[in-house]
N, C-alpha and C positions, 0 to 999 in steps of 0.2 A: 943414216938416221937411226938414232937409238930408240929403244922400246918406249922409254918415257915420253919422248917427243911425239911418237906416233899416238900413244894412248891419250896424252894430255892435249895435244894441239891438232894434229892432222886428222885423226880418226873422227872426232866430233864434227869437224868441218865436212868431211866426206859424207858422214851419216846425214847431216842436216841437208846437204846438197841433194843427196839421193831422195830424201823425203820430199823436198821441195819439188823436184822433178816429177815424182810420182803423183803428188797432189795436183800439180798443174795439169798433168796429163788427164787425170780423172775429171777435173773441172772442165777441161776442154771437151772431153767425151760427153759429160753430162749436159753441157750447154748445147752440143750438137744435136742431141736428141730431144731436149726439153724446149729449145728455142722455137721450133715450129709449132709445138703444142701450145706454148704460151701465146704465140702470134694468132693461132687459130681461135683460141679462147677469147682473146681481145676482139678479134673480128666479129665473133658470134655475139659478144656482149654489146658491141657497137650497133650491130644490125638490130638486135632486140630493142635497144634504146631508140633507134630511129623509128621503129614501129610504135613504140610507146608514145612518141610525140606526134605521130601522124595517124590519127584515129581512122582516117579514111582508107588506110592501106592495111590489108590483112596478111600479106605474104611478102617477105623480104625479096623474093625473086622478082617482084613487080617494080623494084626500085632501080633507078638508073644512076650510076655514079656521075657526079658533076666534077669536072676538072678545070674548066676554063674560068678560074677566078684568081684574083691577086690580093684580095683583102688580107691584111696581116692577122696572124694568129689563128687562122682557120686551118684545121687539120683533116677535114672531111666534109663532103657534101653529097646529098642525093636528092633526086626528084622523082615524082610519080606521074603517071599518065594524066591525072586530073589536074596537074599544075601545082601540086603541093611540093614543098621543099623541106629539107631538114639540114641544118649546118652544125658542125662540131667545132668548138673553139677551146683553146687552152690558155689559161692565165696563171701567173704566180700568185699564190695566196700567202698565208702565214709561213714565215721561215723558208720561203722559196718553194714550198710544196705546190705542185700543179693541181689546179682545179679544172676539171673537164666538164664542159657544158654542151648539151645538144638542145637546140631549139627548133620546133616544128612550125611551119607556116602553111596556111591554106592558100588556095589560088588567089584570094583577095588580099593576102598579106596579114591576116589575123593570126596571132600566135595560138597554136592549137595544143601546145604542150611543151614542157621543159624537163630535161633530165640532167641531174648533176651528180658527178662523182667527186666527193670531197673527202675521200678516204685518207688523203695526205694531211688533212687539217686536224687540229686538236680535237680529240674525242670529247663530245659533250659541250663543245663551245663552237669552234669553226665548222665542225661537221654538221651543225644544224642547218647550214645553207642548203643541204641536200634533203631536208625534211619535206615530205609531200605537202603537209598542211601549209608550210611556209611558201612553197613554190606555187601553190594554187593562185597566188596574187598575180602571177604573170600570164596565166591562161586568159585568152580573150582580148589581150591588149593589142593596140595597133602596132603591127610589126614593121611599119614603115617609119616609125618615129623612135629615136634613141631614148633610152631610159636613164634616169638619174636617181641615185640612191637617196631615200628620204624625201623625195619629191613625188608623192603619189604611190611610191613603192618603197617598202621598208627594208632596211638592212637588218641583220641579226644582232641583237643587243650583245655587246661584249665580244663581237667577232668582226671587228672593223676590217682587218686585212682580208679575211675570207670573203666578207660581203663585197668588198671592193673588187676582188678577183671575179666573183660571180657576175656583178653588174658589168664589168669590163668585157667578160666573155659573152654575155647576152648582147652587148652592143656590137661586138665583133660579128656575131651571127646576124644581127639586124643589118649591119653594114654590108655583109656579103649577100644577104637576100636582096638588098637594094641594087647591088652591083649585078647579080646574076639575073634576077627576075625583072627588075625595072630599068636596067641599063644605065644605072648611075655609075659615076667614076669610082674606081676601087679606092678603099681607104687603106693607104699604106703608111704605116708608122715606122719611120726610120729611127733606129736606136741611136741615141746621142753617143758620140765617140769622144771621150775625154782626152785632152792632150796630156802628154807626159809632163812631169815637173820641169824638165829642161825646156820643152817646147813652150810651156806656160811662161817661164821666166823670159825667154827670148821674145815672146809676143807682148808681154806686159812692159818690158823695158829693153828695147832693142840695143844690143851692144853692152848690156850691163855686165859689170864685173862683181865678183864676190867681195864683200867688205871684210876687213880683218876683225873689226869689232862688231859683235852681235849683241843687240839690246837684251837685257835680262827678260826672261820669259819667252824669248824667241829662239828658234833653232837655226836660222840662217838669215843672211841679209845680202842684198845686191843693190847696185845703183848704176845708172848711166849718166848721172849728173842732174837729170830732170825728174826722173821717176825712181823712187825707192821701193824695193820689193822686200818684204819681211815674211818669214815663215814661222809657223807655230803648229802645234797639234794638241788635240784634246781627246779624251776617251769617249768613244761611241758605244754602240751595243756590243760589237765583236772585237774591238781593238782601237788603236789610235787612229784618228782621222786627221791627216796632214792638210794644212791650208797655206796658201800663199796670198798675200794681200799687197797690192800695188798702191802707192800714195803719190800724189803730185806734190809740188813744193809747199803747198798750203796745208798739207795734211789730210786732204780729201781723198777718199778711196776712189781709185779709177777702175780697178778690176779685182776680182777674187777668183782664185782657183781652189778646187776641193778634190781630194782623192778619197772618195767614200766607196771604193771598189770592194772593200772588205765588209761593207754593211749590206746585208741581204735586202733589207727593206728601206735602205737609205740612199739608194743610188740617185734618186731625184735631187738630192742635195748637190750633185755635181753639175746640174743643168743650169743654163743661163737664166731660166725663169726664176730660180732661187738666188744664185750668186749675183745676179744683176740688181737685186734689192739692196745690196750693200753700197752700190756706186753712189758717190756723193756724200756719204756719211763721214763724220769727222770725230765722233765721240762714242764711248761705250754705251751710253744710255740709248742712243739711236740704234746702235747695233743690236742691243738686247730687245728692241722693239720690233725687229724684223719678224714677220710671221713664219712659223715653222712649216716645213713641207708636210702636207696632209699624210698622216700615217707614219711619219718619220720624225717624231718629236725628239727622241734621244739623239739621233744623228744630227738633227738641226741644231740642237742645243750645243753639241760638241763643236760644230762649225762656228757658232756664235762665240763660244768661249775662246776658241783659237783666234778668231778675228779680233776679239777684245784684247787678247795678249799682244797682237800686232799693233793695234791702235795705241795701246799703252807704251809699247816699245818705240814706236815712231815719236811719240810725245817726249820720250826721254832722250832722244838722240840730240 
């Protein structure tokens, strides 16, 4: 190896490799010592929040941890000797940021307080869901009844995603209270699992083969002789949203598949509750009239544009 090769190629690689190893080691050591401290601080903050929403409890040592629950999205629960409870829930707010909520209940099921950590939400907008003056509306409500935003209880103006996360988390806590204290069935929400594109085509048109000619505006085409499947995509919030649309011989939509996995707030557009709204439609005007998924307008519009392209493509075949 000559000197020029060493100085120009090998040496920089060696130096960068050594630096990377040293930095990685330092980060590992730092994490080893800071992780327990962070965990302890989080535990202390949670216990303080429990006490904040349970006015009848003066000392965290009087709280008993509750573990026998199955309600979805609950990350912690405690109870006191007088029959009071507090539950901690987490839901995704704006841009996927987690909104943490703790709700306290007295022995009769009345909400005694609510604590919210919305530090992941936009400052001055979504962060207002944690304002004490705003949260006062929840104190004293019947904790055995689920709540609905803008039906007796207000969301924060201009903070739809954060408000929806708050109300969802409050309902998680209410559901867990009903499960643990009242013996109701656990509320378990199973996340919808979207099929792959290949699985979708096989389900929409069993035995379908790819067509050599793809209509203008579409990205792919398949047919089994009875059902035609066309693909298209349109720009959502974070990128292209691929769509597959199946048509019967009359041009009526029989199924729609959507991949909105890259859309943080648009994943509801993949679920049958939305895609099923297109079944039976035959024209773009009807497609455009389908209601958007609440809180996912941009992604919903992207889906409808892609479905429109497939409808136009089928008409041109």
